[in-house]
C-alpha positions as CSV (number, residue, x, y, z in Angstrom):
1,M,13.0,-11.4,2.1
2,S,14.4,-8.0,3.2
3,D,12.7,-6.0,6.0
4,S,11.4,-3.4,3.5
5,Q,10.1,-6.1,1.2
6,Q,8.2,-7.6,4.1
7,L,6.9,-4.3,5.2
8,W,5.6,-3.5,1.7
9,T,4.1,-7.0,1.4
10,N,2.2,-6.5,4.6
11,Y,1.1,-3.0,3.6
12,A,-0.2,-4.4,0.2
13,A,-2.3,-7.0,2.1
14,C,-4.0,-4.1,3.9
15,W,-5.7,-3.1,0.7
16,S,-7.7,-6.4,0.5
17,A,-7.8,-7.1,4.3
18,D,-10.9,-8.1,6.2
19,P,-12.6,-4.7,7.1
20,G,-12.6,-5.5,10.8
21,Q,-8.8,-6.2,10.7
22,R,-7.7,-3.5,8.3
23,I,-6.9,-0.6,10.7
24,A,-4.9,-3.0,13.0
25,A,-3.0,-4.4,10.1
26,L,-2.4,-0.9,8.8
27,G,-1.2,0.3,12.2
28,A,1.4,-2.4,12.2
29,V,3.0,-1.2,9.0
30,A,2.3,2.7,9.0
31,V,2.7,5.4,11.6
32,D,-0.4,6.9,13.1
33,D,0.0,10.2,11.1
34,V,0.8,8.4,7.8
35,A,0.4,10.6,4.7
36,Y,-0.8,8.9,1.5
37,R,-1.3,10.3,-2.0
38,D,-1.9,8.9,-5.5
39,P,-3.2,10.6,-8.6
40,G,-6.8,10.5,-7.3
41,T,-6.5,11.4,-3.6
42,E,-4.6,12.7,-0.7
43,V,-5.3,11.5,2.8
44,G,-3.7,11.7,6.2
45,G,-3.8,9.3,9.2
46,L,-4.6,5.6,9.6
47,T,-8.3,6.1,9.8
48,E,-8.6,8.1,6.5
49,L,-6.2,5.7,4.7
50,A,-8.1,2.7,5.9
51,A,-11.4,4.3,4.7
52,Y,-9.7,4.9,1.3
53,M,-8.6,1.2,1.2
54,A,-12.2,0.2,2.0
55,G,-13.3,2.2,-1.0
56,F,-10.8,0.5,-3.2
57,A,-11.9,-2.9,-2.0
58,G,-15.5,-2.0,-2.7
59,A,-14.7,-0.8,-6.3
60,F,-12.4,-3.7,-7.1
61,P,-13.9,-6.8,-5.3
62,G,-11.5,-9.7,-5.3
63,H,-8.4,-7.6,-6.3
64,R,-5.2,-7.5,-4.4
65,F,-1.7,-6.1,-4.7
66,R,1.5,-8.0,-5.3
67,I,4.8,-6.4,-4.5
68,D,7.2,-7.2,-7.3
69,E,10.4,-5.5,-6.2
70,V,11.6,-3.1,-3.5
71,V,14.7,-0.9,-3.5
72,E,15.7,1.1,-0.5
73,H,18.2,3.5,1.0
74,H,18.3,6.2,3.7
75,D,14.9,5.3,5.3
76,R,13.2,5.6,1.9
77,S,12.0,2.9,-0.4
78,L,10.4,2.4,-3.8
79,A,8.1,-0.6,-4.4
80,R,7.1,-1.8,-7.9
81,W,3.7,-3.5,-7.7
82,T,1.0,-5.2,-9.7
83,Q,-2.8,-5.0,-9.0
84,L,-4.2,-8.5,-9.5
85,G,-7.8,-9.3,-10.4
86,E,-10.0,-12.0,-9.1
87,Q,-8.3,-14.6,-11.2
88,D,-4.8,-13.3,-10.4
89,E,-4.7,-11.6,-13.8
90,P,-2.7,-8.3,-13.9
91,A,-5.1,-5.3,-13.8
92,M,-2.7,-2.5,-13.3
93,T,1.0,-1.8,-12.5
94,G,2.6,1.0,-10.6
95,V,5.3,2.1,-8.2
96,S,5.0,3.6,-4.8
97,T,7.6,5.4,-2.7
98,A,7.7,5.9,1.0
99,L,9.6,7.6,3.8
100,H,10.1,5.2,6.7
101,R,9.9,6.2,10.4
102,D,10.3,3.9,13.4
103,G,10.4,0.9,11.0
104,R,7.0,1.8,9.4
105,L,5.8,3.7,6.4
106,A,5.3,7.4,7.1
107,D,4.8,9.2,3.8
108,I,3.5,7.1,0.8
109,T,3.1,8.3,-2.8
110,G,1.6,5.9,-5.4
111,F,2.0,6.3,-9.2
112,F,0.0,4.3,-11.7
113,L,1.9,3.2,-14.8
114,P,0.5,3.3,-18.3
115,A,-0.6,0.0,-19.8
């Protein structure tokens, strides 16, 4: 598994992480001033992103993200992902892009793909 694939896999796990461990897990894969945006939000910093992730976990209990593919170049990467439901059934797919800084994600943009 490439370093970027592992980074994205660890980042994806933050979305369904134990609330008491989420901020520490997120800090291991994202810079302190991380920027995050998707069609529904735009947040900045680890604390705001962790709070957004907590909202996701509350809205989609038992769901998690699987990283299906990562491509990378010049400190940037694109990850294709699948949101899996409680029974590991696909609930949504999408892609996310990121700028990397110091080996961590610095600027993340998520896109939801049509069904």
